[in-house]
matplotlib code that plots the C-alpha trace (Angstrom):
import matplotlib.pyplot as plt

x = [9.3, 8.3, 8.1, 5.7, 2.4, 2.2, -0.9, 1.2, 3.8, 1.0, -0.4, 3.1, 3.2, -0.1, 0.9, 4.3, 2.7, 0.7, 4.0, 4.1, 0.5, 1.3, 4.8, 3.8, 1.5, 4.2, 6.6, 4.2, 3.1, 6.7, 7.6, 4.7, 6.0, 8.1, 11.8, 11.4, 8.7, 11.0, 13.9, 11.8, 10.4, 13.9, 14.9, 11.9, 13.0, 16.6, 15.4, 13.2, 16.0, 18.5, 20.8, 20.0, 18.7, 15.4, 17.2, 19.3, 16.3, 17.2, 20.7, 19.1, 17.0, 20.0, 21.9, 19.1, 19.0, 22.7, 23.6, 20.8, 22.3, 19.3, 15.6, 14.0, 11.3, 13.9, 16.1, 13.3, 11.7, 15.0, 15.1, 14.2, 11.4, 10.4, 7.0, 8.4, 11.2, 8.7, 6.4, 9.2, 10.6, 7.3, 7.0, 10.7, 9.8, 6.9, 4.1, 1.2, 1.1, -2.1, -4.0, -2.7, -3.6, -7.1, -7.6, -6.2, -8.5, -11.5, -10.9, -10.2, -13.6]
y = [9.1, 6.1, 2.7, 1.6, 3.2, 5.1, 3.0, -0.2, 1.3, 2.3, -1.2, -2.5, 0.0, -1.2, -4.9, -4.3, -2.5, -5.7, -7.3, -11.1, -11.4, -9.5, -10.8, -13.5, -11.1, -8.5, -11.1, -12.4, -8.9, -7.8, -11.1, -10.4, -7.0, -6.8, -6.0, -2.3, -2.0, -3.9, -1.6, 1.4, 0.2, -0.3, 3.2, 4.7, 2.9, 4.2, 7.7, 7.4, 6.3, 8.9, 6.7, 8.7, 12.2, 12.7, 14.2, 11.0, 8.7, 7.6, 6.6, 4.7, 2.7, 2.0, 0.8, -1.4, -3.1, -3.6, -4.5, -6.8, -9.9, -11.2, -11.4, -7.9, -9.1, -10.7, -7.6, -5.2, -7.3, -7.4, -3.6, -2.2, 0.3, -0.5, 1.1, 4.4, 4.4, 3.9, 6.6, 9.0, 8.1, 8.9, 12.2, 13.1, 12.4, 14.9, 12.3, 13.0, 10.0, 11.1, 11.3, 7.9, 6.4, 7.8, 6.4, 3.0, 2.8, 3.8, 1.1, -1.4, -0.9]
z = [-1.1, 1.0, -0.6, 2.0, 2.8, 6.2, 6.9, 6.8, 9.2, 11.6, 11.4, 12.4, 15.3, 16.6, 16.3, 17.9, 20.9, 21.6, 22.7, 22.8, 21.6, 18.5, 17.8, 15.4, 13.6, 13.3, 12.0, 9.4, 8.3, 7.7, 6.0, 3.7, 2.5, -0.6, -0.5, -1.2, 1.6, 4.0, 3.2, 3.6, 6.9, 8.2, 7.0, 8.8, 12.0, 11.6, 11.1, 14.1, 16.3, 15.0, 13.0, 9.9, 9.4, 7.6, 4.7, 4.4, 4.1, 0.6, 1.9, 4.7, 2.2, 0.1, 3.2, 4.4, 1.0, 0.6, 4.2, 5.1, 6.8, 8.6, 7.7, 8.1, 10.5, 12.7, 12.7, 13.4, 16.0, 17.9, 17.9, 21.3, 21.2, 17.6, 17.8, 19.1, 16.4, 13.7, 15.0, 15.4, 11.9, 10.3, 12.2, 11.3, 7.6, 7.8, 7.9, 10.1, 12.4, 14.2, 10.9, 9.8, 13.2, 13.0, 9.5, 10.6, 13.6, 11.5, 9.0, 11.8, 13.5]

ax = plt.figure().add_subplot(projection="3d")
ax.plot(x, y, z, "-o")
ax.set_aspect("equal")
plt.show()
């Protein structure tokens, strides 16, 4: 379903929660994703903020690909509450955020 691994989304959530200290890292990480991953990440954020329903995820990905007018990193980083939207989006899509966070933290230590 997702063209981006939940672990990468969790990584972005953690970086984005660092605020200004993590902004450059978030930007670089998102820029390093391929086009499919960037569209998927945008779709997860949109589902998380309620712009799309979980069952319309594929439509959200298609919309992200066809209507992109600014670099994905710039767009997402300008979105208020990005970490919360990404976390909510994963949950809405049935992905266990807690398990992904635990795996991310274990590998980071």
